[in-house]
ZAVEX-789977 format. One record per residue (C-alpha): residue number from 1; residue in three letters; z, x, y. Coordinates in nm, 3 decimals. Each point is the difference from the previous one (the first is absolute). Layout:
# ZAVEX-789977
+-----+------+---------+---------+---------+
|  nr | rest |      pz |      px |      py |
+-----+------+---------+---------+---------+
| NUM |  ALA |       Z |       X |       Y |
...
+-----+------+---------+---------+---------+
This chain:
# ZAVEX-789977
+-----+------+---------+---------+---------+
|  nr | rest |      pz |      px |      py |
+-----+------+---------+---------+---------+
|   1 |  MET |  -1.845 |   2.168 |  -1.432 |
|   2 |  ASN |   0.338 |  -0.005 |  -0.175 |
|   3 |  ARG |   0.158 |  -0.342 |  -0.015 |
|   4 |  LYS |   0.370 |  -0.029 |   0.062 |
|   5 |  LYS |   0.213 |  -0.093 |  -0.299 |
|   6 |  TYR |   0.305 |  -0.214 |   0.055 |
|   7 |  ASN |   0.323 |   0.031 |  -0.195 |
|   8 |  ILE |   0.050 |  -0.377 |   0.024 |
|   9 |  SER |  -0.215 |  -0.269 |   0.161 |
|  10 |  VAL |   0.252 |  -0.083 |   0.273 |
|  11 |  GLU |  -0.094 |   0.337 |   0.151 |
|  12 |  ALA |  -0.348 |  -0.135 |   0.071 |
|  13 |  THR |   0.150 |  -0.302 |   0.174 |
|  14 |  LEU |   0.235 |   0.211 |   0.209 |
|  15 |  GLU |  -0.283 |   0.234 |   0.091 |
|  16 |  VAL |  -0.170 |  -0.295 |   0.172 |
|  17 |  ILE |   0.293 |  -0.202 |   0.141 |
|  18 |  GLY |   0.285 |   0.252 |  -0.003 |
|  19 |  GLY |   0.179 |   0.132 |   0.303 |
|  20 |  LYS |   0.216 |  -0.158 |   0.264 |
|  21 |  TRP |  -0.260 |  -0.215 |   0.178 |
|  22 |  LYS |  -0.287 |  -0.109 |  -0.223 |
|  23 |  CYS |   0.181 |  -0.285 |  -0.176 |
|  24 |  VAL |   0.138 |  -0.120 |   0.333 |
|  25 |  ILE |  -0.350 |  -0.004 |   0.149 |
|  26 |  LEU |  -0.135 |  -0.180 |  -0.306 |
|  27 |  CYS |   0.277 |  -0.262 |   0.010 |
|  28 |  HIS |  -0.085 |  -0.075 |   0.363 |
|  29 |  LEU |  -0.369 |  -0.029 |  -0.088 |
|  30 |  THR |   0.078 |  -0.260 |  -0.268 |
|  31 |  HIS |   0.078 |  -0.226 |   0.296 |
|  32 |  GLY |  -0.347 |   0.042 |   0.149 |
|  33 |  LYS |  -0.224 |   0.233 |   0.198 |
|  34 |  LYS |   0.172 |   0.231 |   0.243 |
|  35 |  ARG |  -0.112 |   0.225 |   0.280 |
|  36 |  THR |   0.149 |   0.348 |   0.019 |
|  37 |  SER |   0.204 |  -0.111 |   0.302 |
|  38 |  ASP |   0.139 |  -0.296 |  -0.201 |
|  39 |  LEU |   0.113 |   0.230 |  -0.279 |
|  40 |  LYS |   0.153 |   0.243 |   0.248 |
|  41 |  ARG |   0.189 |  -0.283 |   0.170 |
|  42 |  ILE |   0.146 |  -0.137 |  -0.325 |
|  43 |  MET |   0.074 |   0.351 |  -0.132 |
|  44 |  PRO |   0.141 |   0.174 |   0.309 |
|  45 |  ALA |   0.145 |   0.295 |  -0.196 |
|  46 |  ILE |  -0.343 |   0.121 |  -0.118 |
|  47 |  THR |  -0.186 |   0.245 |   0.222 |
|  48 |  GLN |  -0.354 |  -0.079 |   0.107 |
|  49 |  LYS |  -0.121 |   0.313 |  -0.181 |
|  50 |  MET |   0.168 |  -0.101 |  -0.327 |
|  51 |  LEU |  -0.125 |  -0.360 |   0.026 |
|  52 |  THR |  -0.357 |   0.121 |   0.052 |
|  53 |  GLN |   0.030 |   0.248 |  -0.288 |
|  54 |  GLN |   0.142 |  -0.259 |  -0.241 |
|  55 |  LEU |  -0.265 |  -0.258 |   0.092 |
|  56 |  ARG |  -0.275 |   0.257 |  -0.055 |
|  57 |  GLU |   0.138 |   0.095 |  -0.340 |
|  58 |  LEU |   0.029 |  -0.365 |  -0.104 |
|  59 |  GLU |  -0.355 |  -0.057 |   0.121 |
|  60 |  ASP |  -0.126 |   0.307 |  -0.190 |
|  61 |  ASP |   0.166 |  -0.133 |  -0.316 |
|  62 |  GLY |  -0.171 |  -0.337 |   0.043 |
|  63 |  ILE |   0.328 |  -0.187 |   0.053 |
|  64 |  VAL |  -0.057 |  -0.092 |   0.364 |
|  65 |  LYS |  -0.315 |  -0.104 |   0.186 |
|  66 |  ARG |  -0.057 |   0.111 |   0.357 |
|  67 |  ILE |  -0.190 |  -0.257 |   0.202 |
|  68 |  VAL |  -0.164 |   0.125 |   0.319 |
|  69 |  TYR |  -0.117 |  -0.260 |   0.251 |
|  70 |  ASN |  -0.294 |   0.094 |   0.218 |
|  71 |  GLN |   0.150 |  -0.091 |   0.335 |
|  72 |  VAL |   0.144 |   0.149 |   0.317 |
|  73 |  PRO |   0.281 |   0.092 |  -0.008 |
|  74 |  PRO |  -0.028 |   0.107 |  -0.364 |
|  75 |  LYS |   0.193 |  -0.206 |  -0.254 |
|  76 |  VAL |   0.102 |   0.118 |  -0.348 |
|  77 |  GLU |   0.194 |  -0.200 |  -0.257 |
|  78 |  TYR |   0.131 |   0.085 |  -0.343 |
|  79 |  GLU |   0.029 |  -0.229 |  -0.299 |
|  80 |  LEU |   0.057 |   0.036 |  -0.371 |
|  81 |  SER |  -0.314 |   0.047 |  -0.205 |
|  82 |  GLU |  -0.050 |  -0.201 |  -0.317 |
|  83 |  TYR |   0.130 |   0.304 |  -0.188 |
|  84 |  GLY |   0.294 |   0.020 |   0.240 |
|  85 |  TRP |   0.094 |  -0.360 |  -0.076 |
|  86 |  SER |   0.050 |   0.103 |  -0.363 |
|  87 |  LEU |   0.317 |   0.177 |   0.125 |
|  88 |  GLU |   0.156 |  -0.326 |   0.122 |
|  89 |  PRO |   0.213 |  -0.059 |  -0.314 |
|  90 |  ILE |   0.130 |   0.358 |   0.021 |
|  91 |  LEU |   0.082 |  -0.038 |   0.370 |
|  92 |  ASN |   0.173 |  -0.334 |  -0.061 |
|  93 |  ALA |   0.203 |   0.154 |  -0.282 |
|  94 |  LEU |   0.105 |   0.290 |   0.225 |
|  95 |  CYS |   0.105 |  -0.242 |   0.277 |
|  96 |  ASN |   0.196 |  -0.217 |  -0.243 |
|  97 |  TRP |   0.179 |   0.299 |  -0.149 |
|  98 |  GLY |   0.075 |   0.133 |   0.349 |
|  99 |  GLU |   0.154 |  -0.333 |   0.102 |
| 100 |  GLN |   0.217 |  -0.003 |  -0.313 |
| 101 |  HIS |   0.105 |   0.358 |   0.067 |
| 102 |  ILE |   0.092 |  -0.077 |   0.362 |
| 103 |  VAL |   0.208 |  -0.301 |  -0.106 |
| 104 |  LYS |   0.171 |   0.202 |  -0.275 |
| 105 |  GLU |   0.082 |   0.291 |   0.230 |
| 106 |  TYR |   0.064 |  -0.176 |   0.333 |
| 107 |  GLY |   0.062 |  -0.367 |  -0.084 |
| 108 |  ASP |  -0.200 |  -0.165 |   0.275 |
| 109 |  LYS |  -0.364 |   0.092 |   0.023 |
| 110 |  SER |  -0.036 |  -0.162 |   0.345 |
| 111 |  ALA |   0.222 |   0.277 |   0.138 |
| 112 |  MET |  -0.222 |   0.269 |  -0.153 |
| 113 |  LEU |  -0.354 |  -0.136 |   0.047 |
| 114 |  GLU |  -0.194 |  -0.036 |   0.323 |
| 115 |  ASP |  -0.070 |  -0.354 |   0.113 |
| 116 |  ASN |  -0.375 |   0.059 |   0.019 |
| 117 |  GLY |  -0.137 |  -0.315 |  -0.161 |
| 118 |  LEU |  -0.057 |   0.173 |  -0.334 |
| 119 |  ASN |   0.356 |  -0.031 |  -0.125 |
| 120 |  HIS |   0.156 |  -0.326 |  -0.112 |
| 121 |  PHE |   0.368 |  -0.058 |   0.066 |
| 122 |  ASP |   0.172 |  -0.266 |  -0.207 |
| 123 |  SER |   0.367 |   0.023 |  -0.089 |
| 124 |  ASP |  -0.052 |  -0.189 |  -0.330 |
| 125 |  GLU |  -0.271 |   0.250 |  -0.091 |
| 126 |  ASN |   0.242 |   0.287 |   0.076 |
| 127 |  LYS |   0.259 |  -0.156 |  -0.232 |
| 128 |  GLU |  -0.261 |  -0.033 |  -0.276 |
| 129 |  LEU |  -0.108 |   0.364 |   0.043 |
| 130 |  ILE |   0.361 |   0.118 |  -0.023 |
| 131 |  LYS |   0.043 |  -0.184 |  -0.334 |
| 132 |  GLN |  -0.295 |   0.183 |  -0.155 |
+-----+------+---------+---------+---------+
């Protein structure tokens, strides 16, 4: 078997968490276990097919654990694996940079971010981000 060679190590990271949805899914999972329906509700723009595909890929890469409960009706939850939790600093850095970018480009992040419980809106914080 030929092993893939990477030009630079960030390629390996992006191979696992790259794309439009994986980091979003992972950020939501840093706030606790979620059922597929929970993720779909808090990410309404993702299709069910894409959500399922992304969760499977993250599970195959050992980033996410799928927990199946033996009950009727069936219940499945997803959570970060121990390995998945090692991505938390990267995810936090991406969120922080995104907030700074939103403030720089649009001024008020509360106008650009959903009020979904994951985003913090503080006008003093916005002023501090603009200074940076």
